C-alpha positions as CSV (number, residue, x, y, z in Angstrom):
1,M,-69.4,-6.2,2.7
2,A,-67.4,-8.4,1.8
3,V,-64.0,-6.4,2.8
4,S,-65.7,-5.7,6.0
5,D,-66.6,-9.7,6.6
6,K,-62.8,-10.8,6.3
7,I,-61.7,-7.8,8.3
8,N,-63.9,-9.2,10.8
9,N,-62.7,-12.5,10.7
10,L,-59.1,-11.3,10.9
11,K,-59.9,-9.3,14.2
12,Q,-61.3,-12.4,15.9
13,G,-58.5,-14.6,14.3
14,P,-55.1,-15.8,15.6
15,K,-51.9,-13.3,15.6
16,E,-50.3,-15.1,13.0
17,D,-53.0,-13.9,10.5
18,K,-53.0,-10.7,11.6
19,V,-49.2,-10.1,11.0
20,A,-49.3,-11.7,7.5
21,V,-51.7,-9.5,6.7
22,A,-50.2,-6.4,7.7
23,S,-46.9,-7.4,6.1
24,G,-48.4,-8.2,2.8
25,I,-49.9,-4.9,2.9
26,A,-46.8,-3.4,4.0
27,V,-44.7,-5.4,1.3
28,S,-47.2,-4.3,-1.6
29,V,-47.5,-0.6,-0.8
30,V,-43.3,-0.5,-0.5
31,V,-43.6,-2.4,-4.1
32,V,-46.0,0.2,-5.4
33,L,-43.8,2.9,-4.3
34,L,-40.7,2.1,-6.0
35,V,-42.1,1.1,-9.0
36,A,-43.7,4.2,-9.5
37,W,-40.5,6.2,-8.2
38,A,-38.4,4.2,-11.2
39,I,-41.0,5.1,-13.8
40,F,-40.6,8.9,-13.0
41,F,-37.2,8.4,-12.4
42,F,-36.4,7.0,-15.8
43,R,-38.9,9.0,-17.6
44,N,-36.9,12.1,-16.6
45,I,-33.8,10.7,-17.8
46,Q,-35.4,9.8,-21.1
47,R,-36.5,13.0,-21.4
48,G,-33.1,14.6,-20.5
49,S,-34.0,16.9,-17.1
50,Q,-31.3,15.2,-15.5
51,Q,-28.5,17.2,-16.7
52,L,-24.9,16.8,-14.8
53,D,-23.3,20.4,-14.2
54,L,-19.4,19.7,-14.1
55,G,-18.0,23.1,-13.6
56,G,-17.1,24.8,-10.6
57,G,-15.9,23.4,-7.2
58,A,-12.7,21.2,-7.4
59,Q,-12.3,20.8,-10.8
60,D,-11.2,24.5,-11.6
61,Q,-8.4,23.5,-9.4
62,F,-6.9,21.3,-12.0
63,N,-7.3,23.3,-14.9
64,F,-4.0,23.1,-17.0
65,S,-3.4,26.5,-17.7
66,N,-3.3,27.1,-14.1
67,V,-1.0,24.5,-13.5
68,R,1.3,25.5,-16.1
69,D,1.1,29.2,-14.6
70,A,2.1,27.8,-11.4
71,Q,5.2,26.1,-13.0
72,L,6.3,29.1,-14.7
73,R,6.2,31.3,-11.3
74,L,8.3,28.6,-9.4
75,R,10.9,28.4,-12.0
76,Q,11.2,32.3,-12.3
77,E,11.6,32.4,-8.4
78,Y,14.0,29.5,-8.1
79,G,15.5,28.8,-11.3
80,T,17.8,31.9,-10.9
81,G,20.2,33.4,-8.5
82,A,22.9,32.3,-6.5
83,K,20.9,29.9,-4.1
84,N,20.4,27.8,-7.2
85,D,24.2,27.2,-7.9
86,E,24.8,26.3,-4.3
87,L,22.3,23.8,-4.2
88,L,23.7,22.5,-7.6
89,E,27.3,22.5,-6.2
90,V,26.2,20.9,-3.0
91,R,24.0,18.1,-5.2
92,D,26.8,17.4,-7.4
93,A,29.5,17.2,-4.4
94,A,27.1,14.6,-3.0
95,A,26.6,12.7,-5.7
96,S,30.3,12.3,-6.3
97,G,30.9,11.1,-2.9
98,Q,28.6,8.3,-3.2
99,T,29.6,7.4,-6.2
100,G,33.3,7.2,-4.8
101,T,31.8,5.0,-1.9
102,Q,30.5,2.5,-4.3
103,L,33.1,2.1,-6.0
104,R,35.4,1.2,-3.3
105,N,32.4,-1.0,-1.8
106,S,32.3,-3.1,-5.1
107,S,36.0,-3.5,-5.3
108,Q,36.4,-4.6,-1.8
109,Q,33.7,-7.5,-2.5
110,I,35.7,-8.3,-5.4
111,Q,39.4,-8.8,-3.7
112,G,37.8,-10.5,-0.8
113,R,35.2,-13.1,-0.3
114,T,31.8,-12.5,-2.1
115,P,28.7,-12.9,-0.3
116,D,26.1,-15.4,-1.5
117,Q,22.6,-14.3,-2.0
118,F,21.7,-14.6,1.8
119,G,24.5,-12.2,3.2
120,T,26.7,-14.9,3.8
121,S,30.5,-15.1,2.9
122,Q,31.2,-18.1,0.7
């Protein structure tokens, strides 16, 4: 009877009292559900039923034996032959041309005016 009397008093009371009681009930329900979930969650973790399965999926793509096999196949495919020798010659020719240009540029700077740190000639 006491609960029904309080409910009747709330029905006849101001709107702010009704909102306060409804908000209090909603908050208490959420807190009870959160506490129950936390209890069950930590109990399952303590039992060890939450096991991680890290195998499969994208992780198998980074298996080092697969990487080594791919490197070996690439070396066998591109490591021998006339194409490799031609590429090495082109690389060496380009490298020698760059070093000659760098030497000429450095000798011109030494003979002429040397620029300061801002690129202006002194």
